[in-house]
DOBAZA-166286 format. One record per residue: residue number from 1; y, x, z of N, C-alpha, C in turn. Coordinates in nm, 2 decimals. Example, Ala and Ser with C-alpha at 12.3 -4.5 7.8 and 13.67 -1.06 7.14 Angstrom:
BEGIN
MILUM    n     n.v     n.u     n.w    ca.v    ca.u    ca.w     c.v     c.u     c.w
MILUM    1   -0.57    1.32    0.78   -0.45    1.23    0.78   -0.33    1.32    0.78
MILUM    2   -0.22    1.28    0.71   -0.11    1.37    0.71    0.00    1.29    0.79
END
This chain:
BEGIN
MILUM    n     n.v     n.u     n.w    ca.v    ca.u    ca.w     c.v     c.u     c.w
MILUM    1   10.78    4.77    8.87   10.73    4.64    8.88   10.82    4.55    8.96
MILUM    2   10.82    4.43    8.92   10.90    4.33    8.99   10.84    4.31    9.13
MILUM    3   10.93    4.29    9.23   10.89    4.28    9.37   10.80    4.16    9.39
MILUM    4   10.83    4.05    9.32   10.74    3.93    9.35   10.60    3.95    9.30
MILUM    5   10.58    4.04    9.19   10.45    4.06    9.14   10.37    4.15    9.24
MILUM    6   10.45    4.25    9.29   10.39    4.34    9.39   10.34    4.26    9.52
MILUM    7   10.43    4.17    9.56   10.40    4.10    9.68   10.28    4.00    9.66
MILUM    8   10.28    3.94    9.54   10.17    3.85    9.50   10.03    3.93    9.50
MILUM    9   10.03    4.05    9.45    9.91    4.13    9.44    9.86    4.16    9.58
MILUM   10    9.96    4.20    9.67    9.92    4.24    9.81    9.86    4.12    9.88
MILUM   11    9.92    4.00    9.86    9.87    3.88    9.93    9.74    3.84    9.88
MILUM   12    9.72    3.85    9.74    9.59    3.82    9.68    9.48    3.91    9.73
MILUM   13    9.50    4.04    9.73    9.40    4.14    9.77    9.37    4.11    9.92
MILUM   14    9.47    4.09   10.00    9.44    4.06   10.14    9.36    3.93   10.16
MILUM   15    9.40    3.83   10.09    9.33    3.70   10.10    9.18    3.71   10.05
MILUM   16    9.16    3.78    9.93    9.03    3.79    9.88    8.93    3.88    9.96
MILUM   17    8.99    3.98   10.03    8.91    4.07   10.12    8.91    4.02   10.26
MILUM   18    8.96    3.91   10.29    8.97    3.85   10.43    9.04    3.94   10.52
MILUM   19    9.14    4.01   10.46    9.23    4.10   10.55    9.17    4.23   10.58
MILUM   20    9.05    4.26   10.53    8.99    4.39   10.57    9.06    4.50   10.49
MILUM   21    9.11    4.48   10.37    9.18    4.58   10.29    9.32    4.53   10.27
MILUM   22    9.41    4.61   10.31    9.55    4.57   10.27    9.61    4.69   10.20
MILUM   23    9.66    4.66   10.08    9.72    4.77   10.00    9.84    4.82   10.07
MILUM   24    9.85    4.95   10.07    9.97    5.01   10.13   10.09    5.02   10.03
MILUM   25   10.20    5.03   10.09   10.32    5.04   10.00   10.34    5.18    9.94
MILUM   26   10.27    5.28   10.00   10.27    5.41    9.94   10.22    5.41    9.80
MILUM   27   10.12    5.33    9.77   10.06    5.32    9.63   10.17    5.28    9.54
MILUM   28   10.24    5.17    9.57   10.34    5.12    9.48   10.46    5.22    9.46
MILUM   29   10.49    5.29    9.57   10.61    5.38    9.56   10.57    5.50    9.47
MILUM   30   10.45    5.55    9.48   10.40    5.66    9.40   10.39    5.61    9.25
MILUM   31   10.35    5.49    9.24   10.34    5.44    9.10   10.47    5.42    9.04
MILUM   32   10.57    5.37    9.11   10.70    5.35    9.06   10.78    5.48    9.03
MILUM   33   10.76    5.58    9.11   10.83    5.70    9.10   10.79    5.79    8.98
MILUM   34   10.66    5.78    8.94   10.61    5.86    8.83   10.57    5.77    8.72
MILUM   35   10.66    5.76    8.62   10.63    5.67    8.50   10.52    5.71    8.42
MILUM   36   10.48    5.84    8.42   10.37    5.89    8.34   10.23    5.84    8.39
MILUM   37   10.23    5.79    8.51   10.10    5.73    8.57   10.07    5.59    8.51
MILUM   38   10.17    5.53    8.45   10.15    5.39    8.40   10.08    5.40    8.27
MILUM   39    9.98    5.31    8.26    9.91    5.30    8.13    9.99    5.21    8.04
MILUM   40   10.01    5.25    7.92   10.09    5.17    7.82   10.00    5.13    7.71
MILUM   41    9.99    5.00    7.69    9.91    4.95    7.58   10.01    4.87    7.49
MILUM   42   10.02    4.91    7.37   10.11    4.84    7.28   10.25    4.90    7.28
MILUM   43   10.35    4.83    7.23   10.49    4.89    7.22   10.55    4.88    7.36
MILUM   44   10.66    4.96    7.38   10.73    4.96    7.50   10.80    4.82    7.53
MILUM   45   10.83    4.79    7.66   10.88    4.66    7.69   11.01    4.62    7.61
MILUM   46   11.09    4.71    7.57   11.21    4.68    7.50   11.19    4.66    7.35
MILUM   47   11.07    4.68    7.30   11.05    4.67    7.15   11.00    4.53    7.11
MILUM   48   11.07    4.48    7.01   11.03    4.35    6.96   10.90    4.36    6.88
MILUM   49   10.84    4.24    6.85   10.72    4.24    6.78   10.74    4.29    6.63
MILUM   50   10.86    4.26    6.58   10.89    4.30    6.44   10.90    4.46    6.44
MILUM   51   10.96    4.51    6.54   10.98    4.66    6.55   10.84    4.72    6.57
MILUM   52   10.76    4.66    6.65   10.63    4.71    6.68   10.54    4.72    6.56
MILUM   53   10.55    4.61    6.47   10.48    4.61    6.35   10.52    4.72    6.25
MILUM   54   10.65    4.76    6.26   10.70    4.86    6.17   10.68    5.00    6.22
MILUM   55   10.62    5.02    6.34   10.60    5.15    6.39   10.49    5.22    6.31
MILUM   56   10.51    5.35    6.27   10.41    5.42    6.19   10.29    5.44    6.27
MILUM   57   10.17    5.42    6.21   10.04    5.44    6.27    9.98    5.56    6.19
MILUM   58    9.95    5.66    6.26    9.88    5.78    6.20    9.73    5.75    6.19
MILUM   59    9.68    5.75    6.07    9.54    5.74    6.05    9.49    5.87    5.99
MILUM   60    9.40    5.93    6.07    9.35    6.06    6.02    9.23    6.04    5.93
MILUM   61    9.24    6.07    5.81    9.13    6.05    5.72    9.04    6.17    5.72
MILUM   62    8.91    6.15    5.72    8.81    6.26    5.72    8.81    6.31    5.57
MILUM   63    8.79    6.44    5.55    8.78    6.49    5.42    8.65    6.44    5.35
MILUM   64    8.66    6.41    5.22    8.55    6.36    5.15    8.46    6.48    5.11
MILUM   65    8.33    6.46    5.14    8.24    6.57    5.10    8.17    6.53    4.97
MILUM   66    8.23    6.58    4.86    8.19    6.54    4.73    8.05    6.59    4.70
MILUM   67    8.01    6.70    4.75    7.87    6.75    4.73    7.77    6.65    4.79
MILUM   68    7.79    6.60    4.91    7.70    6.50    4.97    7.70    6.37    4.88
MILUM   69    7.81    6.33    4.83    7.81    6.21    4.75    7.73    6.23    4.62
MILUM   70    7.74    6.36    4.56    7.66    6.39    4.44    7.51    6.38    4.47
MILUM   71    7.48    6.44    4.59    7.33    6.45    4.62    7.28    6.31    4.65
MILUM   72    7.36    6.22    4.72    7.31    6.08    4.74    7.30    6.01    4.61
MILUM   73    7.39    6.03    4.52    7.38    5.96    4.39    7.26    6.01    4.31
MILUM   74    7.24    6.14    4.32    7.12    6.20    4.25    6.99    6.14    4.29
MILUM   75    6.98    6.12    4.42    6.85    6.06    4.47    6.84    5.92    4.43
MILUM   76    6.95    5.85    4.43    6.95    5.71    4.39    6.91    5.70    4.24
MILUM   77    6.97    5.78    4.15    6.93    5.78    4.01    6.79    5.82    3.99
MILUM   78    6.74    5.91    4.07    6.60    5.95    4.05    6.50    5.84    4.08
MILUM   79    6.53    5.77    4.19    6.44    5.65    4.22    6.46    5.54    4.12
MILUM   80    6.58    5.53    4.07    6.60    5.42    3.97    6.51    5.45    3.84
MILUM   81    6.50    5.58    3.80    6.42    5.62    3.69    6.27    5.59    3.72
MILUM   82    6.23    5.63    3.84    6.09    5.61    3.88    6.04    5.46    3.87
MILUM   83    6.13    5.37    3.90    6.09    5.23    3.90    6.00    5.20    4.02
MILUM   84    5.95    5.07    4.02    5.87    5.03    4.13    5.72    5.06    4.11
MILUM   85    5.68    5.11    4.00    5.54    5.14    3.98    5.52    5.29    4.01
MILUM   86    5.61    5.38    3.97    5.59    5.52    3.99    5.64    5.57    4.12
MILUM   87    5.76    5.51    4.16    5.83    5.56    4.28    5.75    5.56    4.41
MILUM   88    5.68    5.45    4.45    5.61    5.45    4.57    5.49    5.56    4.57
MILUM   89    5.44    5.59    4.46    5.32    5.68    4.45    5.36    5.82    4.46
MILUM   90    5.48    5.86    4.41    5.52    6.00    4.41    5.64    6.03    4.51
MILUM   91    5.68    5.93    4.58    5.80    5.95    4.67    5.79    6.06    4.77
MILUM   92    5.67    6.06    4.84    5.65    6.16    4.94    5.67    6.31    4.89
MILUM   93    5.60    6.33    4.78    5.60    6.47    4.72    5.74    6.50    4.66
MILUM   94    5.80    6.39    4.60    5.94    6.41    4.55    6.03    6.45    4.66
MILUM   95    6.03    6.37    4.77    6.13    6.40    4.88    6.10    6.53    4.95
MILUM   96    5.98    6.58    4.96    5.95    6.70    5.03    5.95    6.83    4.94
MILUM   97    5.92    6.81    4.81    5.91    6.93    4.73    6.02    6.94    4.63
MILUM   98    6.04    6.84    4.55    6.13    6.84    4.43    6.27    6.82    4.47
MILUM   99    6.30    6.72    4.55    6.44    6.69    4.58    6.52    6.80    4.65
MILUM  100    6.46    6.88    4.75    6.53    6.99    4.81    6.57    7.09    4.71
MILUM  101    6.49    7.12    4.60    6.52    7.21    4.50    6.63    7.15    4.41
MILUM  102    6.63    7.02    4.39    6.74    6.96    4.32    6.87    6.97    4.39
MILUM  103    6.87    6.95    4.52    6.99    6.97    4.60    7.04    7.11    4.59
MILUM  104    6.95    7.21    4.59    6.99    7.35    4.58    7.05    7.38    4.45
MILUM  105    7.00    7.32    4.34    7.05    7.34    4.21    7.19    7.28    4.20
MILUM  106    7.21    7.16    4.25    7.34    7.10    4.25    7.44    7.18    4.33
MILUM  107    7.40    7.23    4.45    7.49    7.31    4.53    7.53    7.44    4.46
MILUM  108    7.44    7.50    4.39    7.47    7.63    4.32    7.57    7.60    4.20
MILUM  109    7.55    7.48    4.14    7.63    7.45    4.03    7.78    7.42    4.07
MILUM  110    7.80    7.35    4.18    7.93    7.31    4.22    7.99    7.40    4.32
MILUM  111    7.92    7.51    4.36    7.98    7.60    4.46    8.11    7.67    4.42
MILUM  112    8.13    7.69    4.30    8.25    7.76    4.26    8.37    7.67    4.22
MILUM  113    8.34    7.54    4.23    8.45    7.44    4.20    8.54    7.41    4.32
MILUM  114    8.67    7.39    4.29    8.76    7.35    4.39    8.75    7.20    4.41
MILUM  115    8.82    7.15    4.51    8.81    7.00    4.55    8.85    6.91    4.44
MILUM  116    8.95    6.94    4.36    8.99    6.85    4.26    8.89    6.84    4.15
MILUM  117    8.83    6.96    4.12    8.72    6.96    4.01    8.60    6.89    4.06
MILUM  118    8.57    6.91    4.19    8.45    6.84    4.25    8.48    6.68    4.25
MILUM  119    8.60    6.64    4.27    8.63    6.50    4.28    8.62    6.44    4.14
MILUM  120    8.62    6.52    4.03    8.62    6.47    3.90    8.47    6.46    3.84
MILUM  121    8.38    6.51    3.92    8.24    6.51    3.87    8.18    6.37    3.88
MILUM  122    8.09    6.33    3.79    8.02    6.20    3.79    7.88    6.23    3.75
MILUM  123    7.79    6.13    3.79    7.65    6.14    3.76    7.63    6.02    3.66
MILUM  124    7.56    6.05    3.55    7.52    5.95    3.46    7.44    5.84    3.52
MILUM  125    7.46    5.72    3.49    7.39    5.60    3.56    7.28    5.54    3.48
MILUM  126    7.25    5.60    3.36    7.14    5.54    3.28    7.03    5.64    3.26
MILUM  127    6.93    5.65    3.34    6.82    5.73    3.31    6.74    5.68    3.19
MILUM  128    6.67    5.76    3.12    6.60    5.72    3.00    6.47    5.65    3.05
MILUM  129    6.43    5.55    2.97    6.31    5.47    3.00    6.20    5.52    2.91
MILUM  130    6.10    5.44    2.89    5.98    5.47    2.82    5.92    5.60    2.87
MILUM  131    5.91    5.70    2.78    5.86    5.83    2.82    5.97    5.94    2.80
MILUM  132    6.10    5.90    2.80    6.21    5.99    2.79    6.22    6.08    2.91
MILUM  133    6.28    6.20    2.90    6.29    6.29    3.01    6.41    6.28    3.10
MILUM  134    6.52    6.23    3.05    6.65    6.23    3.13    6.64    6.15    3.25
MILUM  135    6.67    6.22    3.37    6.69    6.15    3.49    6.84    6.12    3.51
MILUM  136    6.92    6.23    3.51    7.07    6.21    3.52    7.13    6.34    3.48
MILUM  137    7.26    6.33    3.44    7.34    6.45    3.41    7.46    6.45    3.50
MILUM  138    7.51    6.56    3.54    7.63    6.57    3.62    7.73    6.63    3.52
MILUM  139    7.84    6.55    3.50    7.94    6.60    3.41    8.08    6.59    3.47
MILUM  140    8.18    6.66    3.41    8.31    6.66    3.45    8.40    6.56    3.38
MILUM  141    8.47    6.48    3.45    8.56    6.39    3.38    8.68    6.46    3.32
MILUM  142    8.72    6.58    3.37    8.83    6.65    3.32    8.80    6.70    3.18
MILUM  143    8.68    6.76    3.16    8.65    6.82    3.03    8.55    6.73    2.95
MILUM  144    8.49    6.64    3.01    8.39    6.55    2.94    8.26    6.63    2.91
MILUM  145    8.24    6.74    2.96    8.12    6.82    2.94    8.02    6.81    3.05
MILUM  146    7.89    6.82    3.02    7.79    6.82    3.12    7.78    6.96    3.19
MILUM  147    7.76    6.96    3.32    7.74    7.09    3.39    7.59    7.12    3.41
MILUM  148    7.52    7.01    3.44    7.37    7.03    3.46    7.30    6.90    3.43
MILUM  149    7.18    6.92    3.37    7.10    6.80    3.33    6.96    6.81    3.40
MILUM  150    6.93    6.70    3.46    6.79    6.70    3.53    6.70    6.61    3.45
MILUM  151    6.58    6.66    3.43    6.48    6.60    3.34    6.34    6.59    3.42
MILUM  152    6.26    6.50    3.37    6.12    6.50    3.42    6.03    6.47    3.29
MILUM  153    5.94    6.55    3.27    5.85    6.54    3.15    5.71    6.50    3.20
MILUM  154    5.65    6.41    3.13    5.51    6.37    3.15    5.42    6.47    3.07
MILUM  155    5.33    6.54    3.14    5.24    6.63    3.07    5.10    6.59    3.10
MILUM  156    5.02    6.60    2.99    4.87    6.57    3.00    4.80    6.71    3.00
MILUM  157    4.73    6.74    3.10    4.66    6.87    3.11    4.51    6.84    3.09
MILUM  158    4.45    6.91    3.00    4.30    6.88    2.98    4.22    6.90    3.10
MILUM  159    4.13    6.81    3.12    4.04    6.81    3.24    4.10    6.79    3.37
MILUM  160    4.24    6.78    3.38    4.30    6.76    3.51    4.37    6.62    3.52
MILUM  161    4.44    6.58    3.41    4.51    6.45    3.41    4.65    6.47    3.39
MILUM  162    4.73    6.37    3.43    4.88    6.37    3.41    4.96    6.43    3.52
MILUM  163    5.06    6.50    3.48    5.15    6.56    3.58    5.30    6.53    3.54
MILUM  164    5.38    6.52    3.64    5.53    6.51    3.61    5.59    6.64    3.64
MILUM  165    5.65    6.70    3.53    5.72    6.83    3.55    5.87    6.81    3.56
MILUM  166    5.92    6.84    3.68    6.06    6.82    3.70    6.13    6.96    3.67
MILUM  167    6.24    6.95    3.60    6.32    7.07    3.56    6.46    7.03    3.53
MILUM  168    6.55    7.14    3.52    6.69    7.11    3.48    6.74    7.22    3.38
MILUM  169    6.84    7.18    3.32    6.91    7.27    3.22    7.05    7.28    3.26
MILUM  170    7.11    7.40    3.25    7.24    7.43    3.30    7.34    7.47    3.19
MILUM  171    7.47    7.44    3.21    7.57    7.47    3.11    7.59    7.62    3.10
MILUM  172    7.55    7.69    3.21    7.57    7.84    3.22    7.50    7.91    3.10
MILUM  173    7.39    7.86    3.06    7.32    7.93    2.95    7.31    7.83    2.82
MILUM  174    7.41    7.74    2.82    7.42    7.65    2.71    7.29    7.56    2.70
MILUM  175    7.24    7.52    2.81    7.12    7.43    2.83    7.00    7.48    2.76
MILUM  176    6.98    7.61    2.74    6.87    7.66    2.67    6.75    7.69    2.77
MILUM  177    6.77    7.74    2.89    6.67    7.77    2.98    6.61    7.65    3.04
MILUM  178    6.48    7.65    3.07    6.41    7.55    3.13    6.38    7.59    3.28
MILUM  179    6.46    7.54    3.37    6.46    7.58    3.51    6.36    7.49    3.58
MILUM  180    6.25    7.54    3.62    6.14    7.45    3.68    6.17    7.42    3.82
MILUM  181    6.15    7.29    3.86    6.17    7.25    4.00    6.03    7.22    4.06
MILUM  182    5.93    7.19    3.98    5.80    7.17    4.04    5.73    7.06    3.96
MILUM  183    5.60    7.04    4.00    5.51    6.94    3.93    5.46    6.85    4.04
MILUM  184    5.44    6.72    4.00    5.37    6.62    4.08    5.26    6.56    4.00
MILUM  185    5.14    6.56    4.06    5.02    6.51    4.00    5.02    6.36    4.00
MILUM  186    4.99    6.29    3.89    4.98    6.15    3.88    4.84    6.11    3.90
MILUM  187    4.76    6.11    3.80    4.61    6.09    3.80    4.56    6.10    3.66
MILUM  188    4.44    6.08    3.64    4.38    6.09    3.50    4.42    5.98    3.41
MILUM  189    4.45    5.86    3.46    4.49    5.75    3.37    4.63    5.77    3.33
MILUM  190    4.66    5.71    3.21    4.80    5.72    3.16    4.90    5.66    3.25
MILUM  191    5.01    5.73    3.29    5.11    5.67    3.38    5.19    5.56    3.31
MILUM  192    5.25    5.47    3.39    5.33    5.37    3.33    5.46    5.43    3.28
MILUM  193    5.54    5.35    3.20    5.66    5.40    3.15    5.77    5.41    3.26
MILUM  194    5.87    5.49    3.24    5.98    5.50    3.33    6.06    5.37    3.34
MILUM  195    6.12    5.35    3.45    6.20    5.23    3.48    6.12    5.10    3.49
MILUM  196    5.98    5.11    3.49    5.90    4.99    3.51    5.87    4.96    3.65
END
């Protein structure tokens, strides 16, 4: 440090504390002798601003968790299909019973895929309306093929009323098997159409 800055600081501290505290010169000597004690913010004193701007900055990117992105998109598409009339009424049961099983089915489907294959997966963005079953499909952009298809079917059971049956079909068995995720009771009256 420059001598005049040191002297100014000593005088200022002594003046502000009414002479009760006087900084010793031992502090300054220890500070000057060990350069690692100095805090450095920004470029070193000999570096120009142009050079400082050109200094490489290491940004550590967090790895992308594609499975989590798929699960988030799956929930979003599900609620999009439910619409504002069905969604609020079945949301609690869907979140606690059906969606955890959906997550599990997605995790099993993508478990064997590497990161590049995971990165190429997409979720269809147009659930079917009216009384159509399709919620969303997960497909590969590399092959253009669906890996898994999630559906919900409206069933009328005599003497009980209407239920929503959630299920999925997998590419492993050529979409033949009906893998049940669970049922949610609506009521005895006819439910509204999807997307309404």
